[in-house]
mmCIF file of the C-alpha atoms, coordinates in Angstrom:
data_MODEL
# 
_entry.id   MODEL 
# 
loop_
_atom_site.group_PDB 
_atom_site.id 
_atom_site.type_symbol 
_atom_site.label_atom_id 
_atom_site.label_alt_id 
_atom_site.label_comp_id 
_atom_site.label_asym_id 
_atom_site.label_entity_id 
_atom_site.label_seq_id 
_atom_site.pdbx_PDB_ins_code 
_atom_site.Cartn_x 
_atom_site.Cartn_y 
_atom_site.Cartn_z 
_atom_site.occupancy 
_atom_site.B_iso_or_equiv 
_atom_site.pdbx_formal_charge 
_atom_site.auth_seq_id 
_atom_site.auth_comp_id 
_atom_site.auth_asym_id 
_atom_site.auth_atom_id 
_atom_site.pdbx_PDB_model_num 
ATOM 1   C CA . MET A 1 1   ? 52.146 98.717  -128.304 1.00 0.00 ? 1   MET A CA 1 
ATOM 2   C CA . THR A 1 2   ? 50.601 100.785 -131.061 1.00 0.00 ? 2   THR A CA 1 
ATOM 3   C CA . ARG A 1 3   ? 47.438 102.610 -130.058 1.00 0.00 ? 3   ARG A CA 1 
ATOM 4   C CA . PHE A 1 4   ? 44.534 102.615 -132.480 1.00 0.00 ? 4   PHE A CA 1 
ATOM 5   C CA . THR A 1 5   ? 41.546 104.917 -132.639 1.00 0.00 ? 5   THR A CA 1 
ATOM 6   C CA . GLN A 1 6   ? 38.104 103.348 -132.625 1.00 0.00 ? 6   GLN A CA 1 
ATOM 7   C CA . ALA A 1 7   ? 37.763 104.331 -136.300 1.00 0.00 ? 7   ALA A CA 1 
ATOM 8   C CA . GLU A 1 8   ? 41.019 102.505 -137.135 1.00 0.00 ? 8   GLU A CA 1 
ATOM 9   C CA . LEU A 1 9   ? 39.840 99.408  -135.266 1.00 0.00 ? 9   LEU A CA 1 
ATOM 10  C CA . GLU A 1 10  ? 36.476 99.478  -137.047 1.00 0.00 ? 10  GLU A CA 1 
ATOM 11  C CA . ALA A 1 11  ? 38.251 99.810  -140.415 1.00 0.00 ? 11  ALA A CA 1 
ATOM 12  C CA . ALA A 1 12  ? 40.232 96.658  -139.533 1.00 0.00 ? 12  ALA A CA 1 
ATOM 13  C CA . ARG A 1 13  ? 37.038 94.560  -139.786 1.00 0.00 ? 13  ARG A CA 1 
ATOM 14  C CA . ASP A 1 14  ? 37.711 94.160  -143.504 1.00 0.00 ? 14  ASP A CA 1 
ATOM 15  C CA . ARG A 1 15  ? 41.273 92.887  -143.114 1.00 0.00 ? 15  ARG A CA 1 
ATOM 16  C CA . VAL A 1 16  ? 42.176 89.231  -143.432 1.00 0.00 ? 16  VAL A CA 1 
ATOM 17  C CA . VAL A 1 17  ? 44.661 88.000  -140.837 1.00 0.00 ? 17  VAL A CA 1 
ATOM 18  C CA . PRO A 1 18  ? 46.989 85.439  -142.435 1.00 0.00 ? 18  PRO A CA 1 
ATOM 19  C CA . ASP A 1 19  ? 47.334 82.027  -140.828 1.00 0.00 ? 19  ASP A CA 1 
ATOM 20  C CA . VAL A 1 20  ? 50.660 81.052  -139.304 1.00 0.00 ? 20  VAL A CA 1 
ATOM 21  C CA . VAL A 1 21  ? 50.930 77.510  -140.650 1.00 0.00 ? 21  VAL A CA 1 
ATOM 22  C CA . ALA A 1 22  ? 53.190 74.867  -142.133 1.00 0.00 ? 22  ALA A CA 1 
ATOM 23  C CA . ASP A 1 23  ? 52.764 71.233  -143.072 1.00 0.00 ? 23  ASP A CA 1 
ATOM 24  C CA . GLY A 1 24  ? 53.073 68.653  -140.303 1.00 0.00 ? 24  GLY A CA 1 
ATOM 25  C CA . LEU A 1 25  ? 52.959 70.919  -137.232 1.00 0.00 ? 25  LEU A CA 1 
ATOM 26  C CA . ARG A 1 26  ? 52.819 69.360  -133.762 1.00 0.00 ? 26  ARG A CA 1 
ATOM 27  C CA . VAL A 1 27  ? 49.914 71.630  -132.785 1.00 0.00 ? 27  VAL A CA 1 
ATOM 28  C CA . LEU A 1 28  ? 47.756 73.954  -134.853 1.00 0.00 ? 28  LEU A CA 1 
ATOM 29  C CA . PHE A 1 29  ? 46.025 76.358  -132.452 1.00 0.00 ? 29  PHE A CA 1 
ATOM 30  C CA . CYS A 1 30  ? 42.676 77.590  -133.698 1.00 0.00 ? 30  CYS A CA 1 
ATOM 31  C CA . GLY A 1 31  ? 41.129 80.740  -132.291 1.00 0.00 ? 31  GLY A CA 1 
ATOM 32  C CA . ILE A 1 32  ? 37.476 81.644  -132.641 1.00 0.00 ? 32  ILE A CA 1 
ATOM 33  C CA . ASN A 1 33  ? 37.976 84.617  -134.990 1.00 0.00 ? 33  ASN A CA 1 
ATOM 34  C CA . PRO A 1 34  ? 40.259 87.643  -135.140 1.00 0.00 ? 34  PRO A CA 1 
ATOM 35  C CA . GLY A 1 35  ? 39.436 90.480  -132.797 1.00 0.00 ? 35  GLY A CA 1 
ATOM 36  C CA . LEU A 1 36  ? 39.699 94.029  -134.049 1.00 0.00 ? 36  LEU A CA 1 
ATOM 37  C CA . MET A 1 37  ? 43.157 94.513  -132.474 1.00 0.00 ? 37  MET A CA 1 
ATOM 38  C CA . THR A 1 38  ? 44.366 91.335  -134.204 1.00 0.00 ? 38  THR A CA 1 
ATOM 39  C CA . ALA A 1 39  ? 42.959 92.569  -137.512 1.00 0.00 ? 39  ALA A CA 1 
ATOM 40  C CA . ALA A 1 40  ? 44.525 96.005  -137.047 1.00 0.00 ? 40  ALA A CA 1 
ATOM 41  C CA . THR A 1 41  ? 47.987 94.610  -136.256 1.00 0.00 ? 41  THR A CA 1 
ATOM 42  C CA . GLY A 1 42  ? 47.893 91.419  -138.339 1.00 0.00 ? 42  GLY A CA 1 
ATOM 43  C CA . HIS A 1 43  ? 49.066 89.490  -135.264 1.00 0.00 ? 43  HIS A CA 1 
ATOM 44  C CA . HIS A 1 44  ? 46.992 86.737  -133.661 1.00 0.00 ? 44  HIS A CA 1 
ATOM 45  C CA . PHE A 1 45  ? 45.834 87.166  -130.041 1.00 0.00 ? 45  PHE A CA 1 
ATOM 46  C CA . ALA A 1 46  ? 47.067 90.790  -130.100 1.00 0.00 ? 46  ALA A CA 1 
ATOM 47  C CA . ARG A 1 47  ? 44.652 92.293  -127.558 1.00 0.00 ? 47  ARG A CA 1 
ATOM 48  C CA . PRO A 1 48  ? 46.646 93.219  -124.441 1.00 0.00 ? 48  PRO A CA 1 
ATOM 49  C CA . GLY A 1 49  ? 44.278 91.369  -122.054 1.00 0.00 ? 49  GLY A CA 1 
ATOM 50  C CA . ASN A 1 50  ? 44.429 88.123  -124.023 1.00 0.00 ? 50  ASN A CA 1 
ATOM 51  C CA . ARG A 1 51  ? 46.353 85.440  -122.142 1.00 0.00 ? 51  ARG A CA 1 
ATOM 52  C CA . PHE A 1 52  ? 47.281 83.222  -125.115 1.00 0.00 ? 52  PHE A CA 1 
ATOM 53  C CA . TRP A 1 53  ? 50.957 84.228  -125.322 1.00 0.00 ? 53  TRP A CA 1 
ATOM 54  C CA . PRO A 1 54  ? 51.659 84.062  -121.560 1.00 0.00 ? 54  PRO A CA 1 
ATOM 55  C CA . VAL A 1 55  ? 49.849 80.705  -121.293 1.00 0.00 ? 55  VAL A CA 1 
ATOM 56  C CA . LEU A 1 56  ? 51.725 79.333  -124.303 1.00 0.00 ? 56  LEU A CA 1 
ATOM 57  C CA . HIS A 1 57  ? 54.983 80.088  -122.500 1.00 0.00 ? 57  HIS A CA 1 
ATOM 58  C CA . LEU A 1 58  ? 53.883 79.021  -118.986 1.00 0.00 ? 58  LEU A CA 1 
ATOM 59  C CA . SER A 1 59  ? 52.708 75.669  -120.371 1.00 0.00 ? 59  SER A CA 1 
ATOM 60  C CA . GLY A 1 60  ? 56.132 74.960  -121.894 1.00 0.00 ? 60  GLY A CA 1 
ATOM 61  C CA . PHE A 1 61  ? 55.233 75.309  -125.573 1.00 0.00 ? 61  PHE A CA 1 
ATOM 62  C CA . THR A 1 62  ? 57.722 78.158  -126.023 1.00 0.00 ? 62  THR A CA 1 
ATOM 63  C CA . PRO A 1 63  ? 61.006 78.734  -124.176 1.00 0.00 ? 63  PRO A CA 1 
ATOM 64  C CA . ARG A 1 64  ? 60.220 82.408  -123.561 1.00 0.00 ? 64  ARG A CA 1 
ATOM 65  C CA . LEU A 1 65  ? 57.256 84.755  -123.506 1.00 0.00 ? 65  LEU A CA 1 
ATOM 66  C CA . MET A 1 66  ? 56.663 85.773  -127.090 1.00 0.00 ? 66  MET A CA 1 
ATOM 67  C CA . LYS A 1 67  ? 54.944 88.904  -128.349 1.00 0.00 ? 67  LYS A CA 1 
ATOM 68  C CA . PRO A 1 68  ? 52.157 88.681  -130.933 1.00 0.00 ? 68  PRO A CA 1 
ATOM 69  C CA . ALA A 1 69  ? 54.498 90.337  -133.468 1.00 0.00 ? 69  ALA A CA 1 
ATOM 70  C CA . GLU A 1 70  ? 56.799 87.308  -133.126 1.00 0.00 ? 70  GLU A CA 1 
ATOM 71  C CA . GLN A 1 71  ? 54.122 84.833  -134.273 1.00 0.00 ? 71  GLN A CA 1 
ATOM 72  C CA . GLY A 1 72  ? 56.203 83.986  -137.354 1.00 0.00 ? 72  GLY A CA 1 
ATOM 73  C CA . GLU A 1 73  ? 58.602 82.075  -135.085 1.00 0.00 ? 73  GLU A CA 1 
ATOM 74  C CA . LEU A 1 74  ? 55.939 79.547  -134.055 1.00 0.00 ? 74  LEU A CA 1 
ATOM 75  C CA . PRO A 1 75  ? 56.471 77.034  -136.896 1.00 0.00 ? 75  PRO A CA 1 
ATOM 76  C CA . ALA A 1 76  ? 60.071 76.588  -135.692 1.00 0.00 ? 76  ALA A CA 1 
ATOM 77  C CA . TYR A 1 77  ? 58.520 75.196  -132.485 1.00 0.00 ? 77  TYR A CA 1 
ATOM 78  C CA . GLY A 1 78  ? 56.109 72.992  -134.456 1.00 0.00 ? 78  GLY A CA 1 
ATOM 79  C CA . LEU A 1 79  ? 53.199 75.346  -133.743 1.00 0.00 ? 79  LEU A CA 1 
ATOM 80  C CA . GLY A 1 80  ? 50.774 77.349  -135.846 1.00 0.00 ? 80  GLY A CA 1 
ATOM 81  C CA . ILE A 1 81  ? 47.673 79.538  -135.562 1.00 0.00 ? 81  ILE A CA 1 
ATOM 82  C CA . THR A 1 82  ? 44.461 79.786  -137.554 1.00 0.00 ? 82  THR A CA 1 
ATOM 83  C CA . ASN A 1 83  ? 40.832 80.670  -136.770 1.00 0.00 ? 83  ASN A CA 1 
ATOM 84  C CA . VAL A 1 84  ? 37.443 78.989  -137.061 1.00 0.00 ? 84  VAL A CA 1 
ATOM 85  C CA . VAL A 1 85  ? 35.998 82.117  -138.699 1.00 0.00 ? 85  VAL A CA 1 
ATOM 86  C CA . ALA A 1 86  ? 38.161 84.568  -140.669 1.00 0.00 ? 86  ALA A CA 1 
ATOM 87  C CA . ARG A 1 87  ? 35.902 87.614  -140.191 1.00 0.00 ? 87  ARG A CA 1 
ATOM 88  C CA . ALA A 1 88  ? 37.151 90.093  -137.596 1.00 0.00 ? 88  ALA A CA 1 
ATOM 89  C CA . THR A 1 89  ? 34.687 91.279  -134.959 1.00 0.00 ? 89  THR A CA 1 
ATOM 90  C CA . ALA A 1 90  ? 34.795 93.216  -131.703 1.00 0.00 ? 90  ALA A CA 1 
ATOM 91  C CA . ARG A 1 91  ? 33.246 90.206  -129.906 1.00 0.00 ? 91  ARG A CA 1 
ATOM 92  C CA . ALA A 1 92  ? 32.768 86.570  -130.851 1.00 0.00 ? 92  ALA A CA 1 
ATOM 93  C CA . ASP A 1 93  ? 29.034 86.817  -130.134 1.00 0.00 ? 93  ASP A CA 1 
ATOM 94  C CA . GLU A 1 94  ? 28.736 88.846  -133.357 1.00 0.00 ? 94  GLU A CA 1 
ATOM 95  C CA . LEU A 1 95  ? 29.263 85.627  -135.345 1.00 0.00 ? 95  LEU A CA 1 
ATOM 96  C CA . SER A 1 96  ? 26.294 83.644  -136.654 1.00 0.00 ? 96  SER A CA 1 
ATOM 97  C CA . ALA A 1 97  ? 25.701 79.913  -136.289 1.00 0.00 ? 97  ALA A CA 1 
ATOM 98  C CA . GLY A 1 98  ? 26.131 79.630  -140.055 1.00 0.00 ? 98  GLY A CA 1 
ATOM 99  C CA . GLU A 1 99  ? 29.547 81.282  -139.907 1.00 0.00 ? 99  GLU A CA 1 
ATOM 100 C CA . TYR A 1 100 ? 30.661 78.791  -137.271 1.00 0.00 ? 100 TYR A CA 1 
ATOM 101 C CA . ARG A 1 101 ? 29.418 75.809  -139.313 1.00 0.00 ? 101 ARG A CA 1 
ATOM 102 C CA . GLU A 1 102 ? 31.062 77.110  -142.495 1.00 0.00 ? 102 GLU A CA 1 
ATOM 103 C CA . GLY A 1 103 ? 34.221 77.764  -140.499 1.00 0.00 ? 103 GLY A CA 1 
ATOM 104 C CA . GLY A 1 104 ? 34.177 74.158  -139.251 1.00 0.00 ? 104 GLY A CA 1 
ATOM 105 C CA . THR A 1 105 ? 33.958 72.922  -142.845 1.00 0.00 ? 105 THR A CA 1 
ATOM 106 C CA . LEU A 1 106 ? 36.832 75.158  -143.990 1.00 0.00 ? 106 LEU A CA 1 
ATOM 107 C CA . LEU A 1 107 ? 38.898 74.229  -140.934 1.00 0.00 ? 107 LEU A CA 1 
ATOM 108 C CA . THR A 1 108 ? 38.399 70.532  -141.670 1.00 0.00 ? 108 THR A CA 1 
ATOM 109 C CA . ALA A 1 109 ? 39.744 71.052  -145.198 1.00 0.00 ? 109 ALA A CA 1 
ATOM 110 C CA . LYS A 1 110 ? 42.718 73.060  -143.881 1.00 0.00 ? 110 LYS A CA 1 
ATOM 111 C CA . VAL A 1 111 ? 43.608 70.445  -141.256 1.00 0.00 ? 111 VAL A CA 1 
ATOM 112 C CA . THR A 1 112 ? 43.275 67.622  -143.787 1.00 0.00 ? 112 THR A CA 1 
ATOM 113 C CA . ARG A 1 113 ? 45.687 69.473  -146.088 1.00 0.00 ? 113 ARG A CA 1 
ATOM 114 C CA . LEU A 1 114 ? 48.239 70.539  -143.430 1.00 0.00 ? 114 LEU A CA 1 
ATOM 115 C CA . ARG A 1 115 ? 48.155 67.333  -141.318 1.00 0.00 ? 115 ARG A CA 1 
ATOM 116 C CA . PRO A 1 116 ? 49.124 68.722  -137.888 1.00 0.00 ? 116 PRO A CA 1 
ATOM 117 C CA . ARG A 1 117 ? 49.467 66.099  -135.137 1.00 0.00 ? 117 ARG A CA 1 
ATOM 118 C CA . TRP A 1 118 ? 46.899 68.008  -133.006 1.00 0.00 ? 118 TRP A CA 1 
ATOM 119 C CA . LEU A 1 119 ? 44.276 70.663  -133.706 1.00 0.00 ? 119 LEU A CA 1 
ATOM 120 C CA . ALA A 1 120 ? 43.751 72.735  -130.551 1.00 0.00 ? 120 ALA A CA 1 
ATOM 121 C CA . VAL A 1 121 ? 40.518 74.721  -130.717 1.00 0.00 ? 121 VAL A CA 1 
ATOM 122 C CA . VAL A 1 122 ? 40.816 77.596  -128.266 1.00 0.00 ? 122 VAL A CA 1 
ATOM 123 C CA . GLY A 1 123 ? 37.279 77.958  -126.943 1.00 0.00 ? 123 GLY A CA 1 
ATOM 124 C CA . VAL A 1 124 ? 34.773 75.224  -126.165 1.00 0.00 ? 124 VAL A CA 1 
ATOM 125 C CA . THR A 1 125 ? 31.826 77.281  -127.417 1.00 0.00 ? 125 THR A CA 1 
ATOM 126 C CA . ALA A 1 126 ? 33.509 77.762  -130.801 1.00 0.00 ? 126 ALA A CA 1 
ATOM 127 C CA . TYR A 1 127 ? 34.254 74.041  -131.073 1.00 0.00 ? 127 TYR A CA 1 
ATOM 128 C CA . ARG A 1 128 ? 30.669 73.108  -130.171 1.00 0.00 ? 128 ARG A CA 1 
ATOM 129 C CA . ALA A 1 129 ? 29.255 75.535  -132.757 1.00 0.00 ? 129 ALA A CA 1 
ATOM 130 C CA . ALA A 1 130 ? 31.709 74.729  -135.580 1.00 0.00 ? 130 ALA A CA 1 
ATOM 131 C CA . PHE A 1 131 ? 31.418 70.953  -135.270 1.00 0.00 ? 131 PHE A CA 1 
ATOM 132 C CA . GLU A 1 132 ? 27.918 70.628  -133.802 1.00 0.00 ? 132 GLU A CA 1 
ATOM 133 C CA . GLU A 1 133 ? 29.296 68.829  -130.748 1.00 0.00 ? 133 GLU A CA 1 
ATOM 134 C CA . ARG A 1 134 ? 26.906 70.306  -128.179 1.00 0.00 ? 134 ARG A CA 1 
ATOM 135 C CA . LYS A 1 135 ? 28.277 68.361  -125.200 1.00 0.00 ? 135 LYS A CA 1 
ATOM 136 C CA . ALA A 1 136 ? 32.000 68.810  -125.870 1.00 0.00 ? 136 ALA A CA 1 
ATOM 137 C CA . GLN A 1 137 ? 34.145 69.745  -122.887 1.00 0.00 ? 137 GLN A CA 1 
ATOM 138 C CA . VAL A 1 138 ? 37.690 71.076  -122.540 1.00 0.00 ? 138 VAL A CA 1 
ATOM 139 C CA . GLY A 1 139 ? 40.229 68.322  -123.193 1.00 0.00 ? 139 GLY A CA 1 
ATOM 140 C CA . PRO A 1 140 ? 40.915 65.698  -125.871 1.00 0.00 ? 140 PRO A CA 1 
ATOM 141 C CA . GLN A 1 141 ? 38.003 64.861  -128.178 1.00 0.00 ? 141 GLN A CA 1 
ATOM 142 C CA . GLU A 1 142 ? 36.991 61.597  -129.814 1.00 0.00 ? 142 GLU A CA 1 
ATOM 143 C CA . ARG A 1 143 ? 36.794 63.307  -133.218 1.00 0.00 ? 143 ARG A CA 1 
ATOM 144 C CA . LEU A 1 144 ? 39.649 62.897  -135.677 1.00 0.00 ? 144 LEU A CA 1 
ATOM 145 C CA . ILE A 1 145 ? 40.081 65.118  -138.716 1.00 0.00 ? 145 ILE A CA 1 
ATOM 146 C CA . GLY A 1 146 ? 41.942 62.917  -141.153 1.00 0.00 ? 146 GLY A CA 1 
ATOM 147 C CA . GLY A 1 147 ? 44.622 61.567  -138.852 1.00 0.00 ? 147 GLY A CA 1 
ATOM 148 C CA . THR A 1 148 ? 44.673 64.712  -136.679 1.00 0.00 ? 148 THR A CA 1 
ATOM 149 C CA . ARG A 1 149 ? 43.615 64.478  -133.057 1.00 0.00 ? 149 ARG A CA 1 
ATOM 150 C CA . VAL A 1 150 ? 41.516 67.297  -131.595 1.00 0.00 ? 150 VAL A CA 1 
ATOM 151 C CA . TRP A 1 151 ? 41.872 68.996  -128.209 1.00 0.00 ? 151 TRP A CA 1 
ATOM 152 C CA . VAL A 1 152 ? 39.591 71.756  -126.939 1.00 0.00 ? 152 VAL A CA 1 
ATOM 153 C CA . LEU A 1 153 ? 41.295 74.386  -124.792 1.00 0.00 ? 153 LEU A CA 1 
ATOM 154 C CA . PRO A 1 154 ? 39.786 77.178  -122.708 1.00 0.00 ? 154 PRO A CA 1 
ATOM 155 C CA . ASN A 1 155 ? 39.434 80.546  -124.393 1.00 0.00 ? 155 ASN A CA 1 
ATOM 156 C CA . PRO A 1 156 ? 42.368 82.760  -123.280 1.00 0.00 ? 156 PRO A CA 1 
ATOM 157 C CA . SER A 1 157 ? 40.348 85.961  -123.621 1.00 0.00 ? 157 SER A CA 1 
ATOM 158 C CA . GLY A 1 158 ? 40.471 88.183  -120.574 1.00 0.00 ? 158 GLY A CA 1 
ATOM 159 C CA . LEU A 1 159 ? 36.661 87.927  -120.604 1.00 0.00 ? 159 LEU A CA 1 
ATOM 160 C CA . ASN A 1 160 ? 36.882 84.224  -119.666 1.00 0.00 ? 160 ASN A CA 1 
ATOM 161 C CA . ALA A 1 161 ? 36.934 84.525  -115.885 1.00 0.00 ? 161 ALA A CA 1 
ATOM 162 C CA . HIS A 1 162 ? 36.216 80.808  -115.351 1.00 0.00 ? 162 HIS A CA 1 
ATOM 163 C CA . TRP A 1 163 ? 39.869 79.990  -116.035 1.00 0.00 ? 163 TRP A CA 1 
ATOM 164 C CA . THR A 1 164 ? 42.874 81.611  -114.398 1.00 0.00 ? 164 THR A CA 1 
ATOM 165 C CA . THR A 1 165 ? 46.166 81.967  -116.211 1.00 0.00 ? 165 THR A CA 1 
ATOM 166 C CA . ALA A 1 166 ? 47.571 79.150  -114.050 1.00 0.00 ? 166 ALA A CA 1 
ATOM 167 C CA . THR A 1 167 ? 44.716 76.678  -114.644 1.00 0.00 ? 167 THR A CA 1 
ATOM 168 C CA . MET A 1 168 ? 44.740 77.511  -118.337 1.00 0.00 ? 168 MET A CA 1 
ATOM 169 C CA . ALA A 1 169 ? 48.507 76.883  -118.490 1.00 0.00 ? 169 ALA A CA 1 
ATOM 170 C CA . ASP A 1 170 ? 47.925 73.496  -116.819 1.00 0.00 ? 170 ASP A CA 1 
ATOM 171 C CA . GLU A 1 171 ? 45.438 72.519  -119.553 1.00 0.00 ? 171 GLU A CA 1 
ATOM 172 C CA . PHE A 1 172 ? 47.753 73.743  -122.320 1.00 0.00 ? 172 PHE A CA 1 
ATOM 173 C CA . ALA A 1 173 ? 50.572 71.719  -120.692 1.00 0.00 ? 173 ALA A CA 1 
ATOM 174 C CA . ARG A 1 174 ? 48.404 68.570  -120.829 1.00 0.00 ? 174 ARG A CA 1 
ATOM 175 C CA . LEU A 1 175 ? 48.128 69.095  -124.580 1.00 0.00 ? 175 LEU A CA 1 
ATOM 176 C CA . ARG A 1 176 ? 51.871 69.775  -124.885 1.00 0.00 ? 176 ARG A CA 1 
ATOM 177 C CA . GLU A 1 177 ? 52.629 66.482  -123.142 1.00 0.00 ? 177 GLU A CA 1 
ATOM 178 C CA . ALA A 1 178 ? 50.224 64.604  -125.421 1.00 0.00 ? 178 ALA A CA 1 
ATOM 179 C CA . ALA A 1 179 ? 51.745 66.279  -128.503 1.00 0.00 ? 179 ALA A CA 1 
ATOM 180 C CA . GLN A 1 180 ? 55.240 65.193  -127.435 1.00 0.00 ? 180 GLN A CA 1 
ATOM 181 C CA . ALA A 1 181 ? 54.219 61.574  -126.827 1.00 0.00 ? 181 ALA A CA 1 
# 
């Protein structure tokens, strides 16, 4: 993996990380916002401690463990990645409530246009803030966006100690099974 200086990571704050999307995906995964490593590399969930890629594989979404640099292969599996908020930060707690709400509005428009079968918001706190659903829990939601169902998944950040890789993979697998039905 490429090593970046702190100055290079800070400079990445101004970079936009392109979505990995296509029309009619089975699942559109939605992160909170790009971290500085993601912004520096242009690859979603690029921080070494992030468990997104291992969990995606362990849950059966991908046939092998993929690297962040291989994110362009996801649409072939019916998968995509976007974010609630486009602005890169070192930590999600740098985002304002207004950014989350605006992100929810923009995400709704994106999902309506792309029509994935499922939107999977990766992080219950982000979902609650973006859609003002204060009591939302991990799992399928009652909300529909257009005809798209919504599932909230645990945040795969290494900072989320409440979920192990194995329990997270189990929750991702529940979504995979629902998306295949």
